[in-house]
VOKEPA-183389 format. One record per residue (C-alpha): residue number from 1; residue in one letter; x, y, z. Coordinates in steps of 0.02 Angstrom, whole numbers, plus 50000, padded with zeros to 5 digits. Example, Ala and Ser with C-alpha at 12.3 -4.5 7.8 and 13.67 -1.06 7.14 Angstrom:
// VOKEPA-183389
<r><seq>1</seq><type>A</type><px>50615</px><py>49775</py><pz>50390</pz></r>
<r><seq>2</seq><type>S</type><px>50684</px><py>49947</py><pz>50357</pz></r>
//
This chain:
// VOKEPA-183389
<r><seq>1</seq><type>X</type><px>48398</px><py>51948</py><pz>48595</pz></r>
<r><seq>2</seq><type>X</type><px>48440</px><py>51791</py><pz>48691</pz></r>
<r><seq>3</seq><type>X</type><px>48562</px><py>51786</py><pz>48835</pz></r>
<r><seq>4</seq><type>X</type><px>48641</px><py>51627</py><pz>48897</pz></r>
<r><seq>5</seq><type>X</type><px>48736</px><py>51607</py><pz>49058</pz></r>
<r><seq>6</seq><type>X</type><px>48880</px><py>51488</py><pz>49072</pz></r>
<r><seq>7</seq><type>X</type><px>48898</px><py>51406</py><pz>49240</pz></r>
<r><seq>8</seq><type>X</type><px>49064</px><py>51330</py><pz>49284</pz></r>
<r><seq>9</seq><type>X</type><px>49076</px><py>51214</py><pz>49433</pz></r>
<r><seq>10</seq><type>X</type><px>49248</px><py>51158</py><pz>49480</pz></r>
<r><seq>11</seq><type>X</type><px>49291</px><py>51032</py><pz>49613</pz></r>
<r><seq>12</seq><type>X</type><px>49470</px><py>51050</py><pz>49665</pz></r>
<r><seq>13</seq><type>X</type><px>49467</px><py>50940</py><pz>49819</pz></r>
<r><seq>14</seq><type>X</type><px>49516</px><py>50758</py><pz>49822</pz></r>
<r><seq>15</seq><type>X</type><px>49378</px><py>50641</py><pz>49882</pz></r>
<r><seq>16</seq><type>X</type><px>49407</px><py>50582</py><pz>50060</pz></r>
<r><seq>17</seq><type>X</type><px>49367</px><py>50402</py><pz>50011</pz></r>
<r><seq>18</seq><type>X</type><px>49507</px><py>50405</py><pz>49883</pz></r>
<r><seq>19</seq><type>X</type><px>49629</px><py>50468</py><pz>50014</pz></r>
<r><seq>20</seq><type>X</type><px>49575</px><py>50332</py><pz>50135</pz></r>
<r><seq>21</seq><type>X</type><px>49598</px><py>50196</py><pz>50004</pz></r>
<r><seq>22</seq><type>X</type><px>49770</px><py>50260</py><pz>49954</pz></r>
<r><seq>23</seq><type>X</type><px>49825</px><py>50274</py><pz>50137</pz></r>
<r><seq>24</seq><type>X</type><px>49768</px><py>50095</py><pz>50168</pz></r>
<r><seq>25</seq><type>X</type><px>49863</px><py>50031</py><pz>50016</pz></r>
<r><seq>26</seq><type>X</type><px>50017</px><py>50129</py><pz>50071</pz></r>
<r><seq>27</seq><type>X</type><px>50010</px><py>50061</py><pz>50249</pz></r>
<r><seq>28</seq><type>X</type><px>49988</px><py>49883</py><pz>50186</pz></r>
<r><seq>29</seq><type>X</type><px>50134</px><py>49905</py><pz>50065</pz></r>
<r><seq>30</seq><type>X</type><px>50248</px><py>49972</py><pz>50202</pz></r>
<r><seq>31</seq><type>X</type><px>50203</px><py>49824</py><pz>50311</pz></r>
<r><seq>32</seq><type>X</type><px>50237</px><py>49701</py><pz>50171</pz></r>
<r><seq>33</seq><type>X</type><px>50403</px><py>49774</py><pz>50119</pz></r>
<r><seq>34</seq><type>X</type><px>50468</px><py>49823</py><pz>50288</pz></r>
<r><seq>35</seq><type>X</type><px>50401</px><py>49705</py><pz>50418</pz></r>
<r><seq>36</seq><type>X</type><px>50326</px><py>49545</py><pz>50347</pz></r>
<r><seq>37</seq><type>X</type><px>50418</px><py>49390</py><pz>50404</pz></r>
<r><seq>38</seq><type>X</type><px>50289</px><py>49263</py><pz>50346</pz></r>
<r><seq>39</seq><type>X</type><px>50134</px><py>49335</py><pz>50431</pz></r>
<r><seq>40</seq><type>X</type><px>50034</px><py>49360</py><pz>50271</pz></r>
<r><seq>41</seq><type>X</type><px>50060</px><py>49185</py><pz>50202</pz></r>
<r><seq>42</seq><type>X</type><px>50040</px><py>49104</py><pz>50373</pz></r>
<r><seq>43</seq><type>X</type><px>49853</px><py>49125</py><pz>50350</pz></r>
<r><seq>44</seq><type>X</type><px>49861</px><py>48999</py><pz>50207</pz></r>
<r><seq>45</seq><type>X</type><px>50020</px><py>48897</py><pz>50236</pz></r>
<r><seq>46</seq><type>X</type><px>50025</px><py>48895</py><pz>50426</pz></r>
<r><seq>47</seq><type>X</type><px>50189</px><py>48883</py><pz>50521</pz></r>
<r><seq>48</seq><type>X</type><px>50287</px><py>48837</py><pz>50364</pz></r>
<r><seq>49</seq><type>X</type><px>50266</px><py>49016</py><pz>50300</pz></r>
<r><seq>50</seq><type>X</type><px>50377</px><py>49081</py><pz>50442</pz></r>
<r><seq>51</seq><type>X</type><px>50517</px><py>48966</py><pz>50385</pz></r>
<r><seq>52</seq><type>X</type><px>50498</px><py>49005</py><pz>50198</pz></r>
<r><seq>53</seq><type>X</type><px>50469</px><py>49195</py><pz>50211</pz></r>
<r><seq>54</seq><type>X</type><px>50419</px><py>49217</py><pz>50027</pz></r>
<r><seq>55</seq><type>X</type><px>50381</px><py>49403</py><pz>50037</pz></r>
<r><seq>56</seq><type>X</type><px>50540</px><py>49435</py><pz>50136</pz></r>
<r><seq>57</seq><type>X</type><px>50646</px><py>49351</py><pz>50004</pz></r>
<r><seq>58</seq><type>X</type><px>50558</px><py>49440</py><pz>49860</pz></r>
<r><seq>59</seq><type>X</type><px>50579</px><py>49612</py><pz>49939</pz></r>
<r><seq>60</seq><type>X</type><px>50747</px><py>49584</py><pz>50024</pz></r>
<r><seq>61</seq><type>X</type><px>50852</px><py>49705</py><pz>49922</pz></r>
<r><seq>62</seq><type>X</type><px>50713</px><py>49834</py><pz>49922</pz></r>
<r><seq>63</seq><type>X</type><px>50710</px><py>49825</py><pz>50113</pz></r>
<r><seq>64</seq><type>X</type><px>50894</px><py>49868</py><pz>50125</pz></r>
<r><seq>65</seq><type>X</type><px>50878</px><py>50007</py><pz>49996</pz></r>
<r><seq>66</seq><type>X</type><px>50734</px><py>50082</py><pz>50097</pz></r>
<r><seq>67</seq><type>X</type><px>50833</px><py>50070</py><pz>50259</pz></r>
<r><seq>68</seq><type>X</type><px>50741</px><py>49926</py><pz>50343</pz></r>
<r><seq>69</seq><type>X</type><px>50861</px><py>49808</py><pz>50433</pz></r>
<r><seq>70</seq><type>X</type><px>50810</px><py>49627</py><pz>50420</pz></r>
<r><seq>71</seq><type>X</type><px>50959</px><py>49526</py><pz>50480</pz></r>
//
């Protein structure tokens, strides 16, 4: 008679690298939606990015809905 053992290995924890990546994406998103006034695009467009504020204009209504004052 042959006996076979079934081994079940379960991993219920979330990988720490995945949590770090998600926290970084979250922090970057909060900065973009809530605080960016041209800083991101100033790397490429220089001082003109502060006058244009592309990200600010794209996320303007979302800022107010989230409770961020911007003007």
